[in-house]
C-alpha positions in Angstrom: 0.0 0.0 0.0 1.5 3.4 -1.2 2.1 6.2 1.3 -0.4 8.4 -0.2 -3.2 5.7 0.2 -2.1 5.2 3.8 -2.0 9.1 4.5 -5.6 9.3 2.8 -7.0 6.4 4.9 -5.4 8.0 8.2 -7.0 11.4 7.3 -10.5 9.9 6.8 -10.1 8.1 10.1 -9.5 11.2 11.8 -12.0 13.2 10.1 -14.7 10.5 10.8 -13.6 10.3 14.4 -14.0 14.1 14.8 -17.5 14.1 13.3 -18.7 11.5 15.6 -17.1 13.5 18.4 -19.3 16.2 17.5 -22.3 13.9 17.5 -21.4 12.7 20.9 -21.2 16.3 22.2 -24.6 17.0 20.8 -26.2 13.6 21.7 -25.2 13.9 25.2 -27.0 17.0 26.6 -30.3 15.9 24.9 -30.1 12.4 26.3 -28.9 13.8 29.9 -32.1 16.1 29.8 -34.4 13.5 29.0 -33.0 10.8 31.2 -33.1 13.2 34.3 -36.8 14.0 33.4 -38.1 10.5 33.0 -36.1 9.7 36.4 -38.0 12.6 38.1 -41.2 11.0 36.6 -40.4 7.8 38.6 -39.4 5.5 35.6 -36.4 4.5 37.3 -34.5 1.7 35.1 -37.2 2.4 32.6 -35.8 5.8 32.0 -32.9 4.4 29.7 -35.1 3.3 26.9 -37.3 6.3 26.1 -34.5 8.8 26.6 -32.2 7.0 24.2 -34.8 6.4 21.6 -36.0 10.0 21.6 -32.5 11.4 21.4 -31.4 8.8 18.8 -34.5 9.5 16.7 -34.0 13.5 16.9 -30.2 13.4 16.4 -30.8 11.3 13.4 -33.3 13.6 11.8 -31.3 16.5 12.7 -28.1 15.0 11.0 -30.0 13.8 7.7 -31.9 17.1 7.1 -28.9 19.6 6.9 -30.2 23.0 6.0 -33.8 22.1 7.1 -32.3 21.3 10.5 -30.3 24.5 10.6 -33.5 26.6 9.9 -35.2 24.6 12.6 -32.4 25.6 15.0 -32.6 29.1 14.2 -36.4 29.3 14.6 -36.2 27.6 17.8 -33.7 29.9 19.1 -35.5 33.0 17.9 -38.9 31.9 19.2 -37.7 30.9 22.8 -35.9 34.1 23.2 -38.9 36.0 21.9 -41.3 34.3 24.3 -38.5 35.2 27.3 -38.8 38.8 26.2 -42.5 39.4 25.6 -44.3 37.2 28.3 -44.6 38.5 31.8 -43.2 36.4 34.8 -42.1 32.8 34.1 -42.6 30.9 30.7 -43.6 27.2 31.0 -41.7 24.6 29.1 -44.9 23.4 27.2 -45.5 27.1 25.8 -41.7 27.2 24.5 -42.1 23.7 22.9 -45.6 24.4 21.5 -44.9 28.0 20.0 -41.5 26.9 18.5 -42.9 23.9 17.1 -45.8 25.6 15.3 -43.6 28.4 14.3 -41.1 26.0 12.6 -43.9 24.2 10.8 -45.6 27.2 9.6 -42.5 29.2 8.7 -41.2 25.9 7.0 -44.1 26.1 4.4 -42.9 29.3 3.1 -39.3 28.3 2.6 -37.6 26.3 -0.4 -34.8 23.8 0.0 -32.7 21.8 -2.4 -34.2 18.6 -3.9 -33.7 15.7 -1.5 -32.9 17.9 1.5 -34.9 15.8 4.0 -35.8 12.7 2.0 -33.8 10.5 4.4 -35.0 11.9 7.5 -37.7 9.3 8.2 -35.4 6.3 7.5 -32.6 7.8 9.6 -35.0 8.8 12.3 -36.6 5.2 12.6 -33.1 3.8 12.7 -32.1 6.1 15.5 -35.4 5.4 17.4 -35.1 1.6 17.2 -31.3 1.5 18.0 -31.7 3.7 20.8 -34.8 1.9 22.1 -32.9 -1.4 21.9 -29.6 -0.2 23.5 -31.5 1.9 26.3 -33.7 -0.9 27.2 -30.7 -3.4 27.4 -28.7 -0.9 29.6 -31.9 -0.5 31.8 -32.2 -4.2 32.2 -28.5 -4.9 33.0 -28.7 -2.1 35.7 -31.6 -3.4 37.4 -29.5 -6.4 38.2 -27.0 -4.4 40.1 -27.5 -2.6 43.4 -25.3 0.4 42.2 -26.5 2.9 39.6 -24.3 3.2 36.4 -22.3 6.4 36.0 -23.9 8.9 33.6 -20.5 9.4 31.9 -20.2 5.7 31.2 -24.0 5.5 30.3 -23.5 8.3 27.5 -20.2 6.6 26.2 -21.9 3.4 26.0 -24.8 4.7 24.0 -22.7 6.7 21.7 -20.6 3.8 20.8 -22.7 0.7 20.8 -25.9 2.6 19.8 -24.1 4.5 17.2 -22.4 1.3 15.9 -25.8 -0.3 15.7 -27.4 2.7 14.0 -24.7 2.8 11.4 -25.0 -1.1 10.7 -29.1 -0.9 10.4 -29.6 2.6 8.9 -29.4 1.3 5.3 -32.2 -1.3 5.8 -34.3 1.5 7.3 -33.7 3.9 4.4 -34.8 1.1 2.0 -38.1 0.8 3.9 -38.9 4.4 4.5 -38.3 5.7 0.8 -39.9 9.0 0.1 -40.3 10.4 -3.4 -39.9 14.2 -4.0 -42.9 16.5 -3.9 -45.5 16.8 -1.4 -44.4 14.1 1.0 -40.9 15.7 0.9 -42.3 19.1 1.8 -44.3 17.7 4.7 -41.2 16.0 5.9 -39.3 19.1 5.8 -42.0 21.0 7.9 -42.2 18.2 10.3 -38.3 18.1 10.8 -38.1 21.9 11.2 -40.9 21.9 13.8 -39.3 19.1 15.7 -35.8 20.6 15.7 -37.2 24.0 16.6 -39.2 22.6 19.5 -36.1 20.6 20.8 -33.7 23.5 20.4 -36.2 25.9 22.2 -36.7 23.5 25.0 -32.8 23.3 25.5 -32.6 27.2 25.5 -35.3 27.0 28.2 -33.3 24.4 30.4 -30.0 25.9 30.1 -30.7 29.5 29.8 -34.1 30.0 31.4 -33.1 29.8 35.0 -30.1 32.5 34.4 -32.7 35.1 33.3 -35.4 34.1 35.7 -37.8 32.9 33.0 -38.3 29.5 34.7 -40.4 28.8 37.8 -38.4 27.9 40.9 -40.0 24.8 41.4 -37.9 23.3 38.5 -34.8 24.5 39.9 -33.9 21.4 41.5 -34.4 19.3 38.3 -32.5 21.6 36.1 -29.7 21.7 38.6 -29.4 18.0 38.3 -29.1 18.2 34.8 -26.5 20.9 34.7 -24.5 18.9 37.4 -24.5 15.8 35.2 -23.8 17.6 32.0 -19.8 18.0 31.9 -19.4 14.1 32.5 -22.1 13.3 29.8 -20.2 15.7 27.3 -16.8 14.2 28.1 -18.2 10.6 27.8 -20.1 11.6 24.6 -17.0 13.3 23.0 -14.5 10.5 23.7 -16.7 7.7 22.9 -17.8 9.4 19.6 -14.1 10.2 18.6 -13.3 6.4 19.1 -16.4 5.1 17.5 -16.1 7.2 14.4 -12.5 6.3 14.1 -13.4 2.4 14.2 -16.3 2.8 11.8 -14.1 4.4 9.2 -11.3 1.8 9.9 -13.8 -1.0 9.4 -15.2 0.7 6.3 -18.7 1.4 7.4 -20.5 3.7 4.9 -20.8 7.2 6.0 -24.6 7.1 6.7 -25.0 9.7 9.5 
């Protein structure tokens, strides 16, 4: 094997490791917030499965939609900020999610995107949902057999690596099952993805910025403090596991289906 081929392959391994490290950084806070929320609802070991499933589906839809997801992010940030400014007193989470989601769906109808911009979103979202549900359920079952709860850094690292590998191995099949043609169905998908991403981003801003500006009711502070306390470790686990997983996926020639 020539030195140029080796250099090119090494560069791809490093690049994919970096891409997956970023994926881990984005996945970690979403899973952490959902996991703490489901724990507070009393689901216990059952919190892993829905948190991992939702985070996996949203993350996959986000990555597959490109420009669509970027627009949803801007709308979510803008609508949450606007609500913080205009509504008197505190703002409820459901208000932020509802307004951002509706605004994303309505504004998405007015925008035009390149062809096939979000055609892969349904298949990738299903792959992320099922892989997250499977790995989360497995993790919850294993934890139930122990007297000591798992560390969140290790949990996120496990999900980013194992869940990510499962996703990469199965997403091609899901894409084949969820083919969407251009035209009206694609436009509907784009609006749904914009609304979903806008709602998630707005909710994230409510969680992380709302308490700092007094826009969140004090009764939520303990819950939000738990999320913020766990977040640094989750980010570290997601980053490291993502970098290693991405590098290994490239080393073993998995397709770039993210």
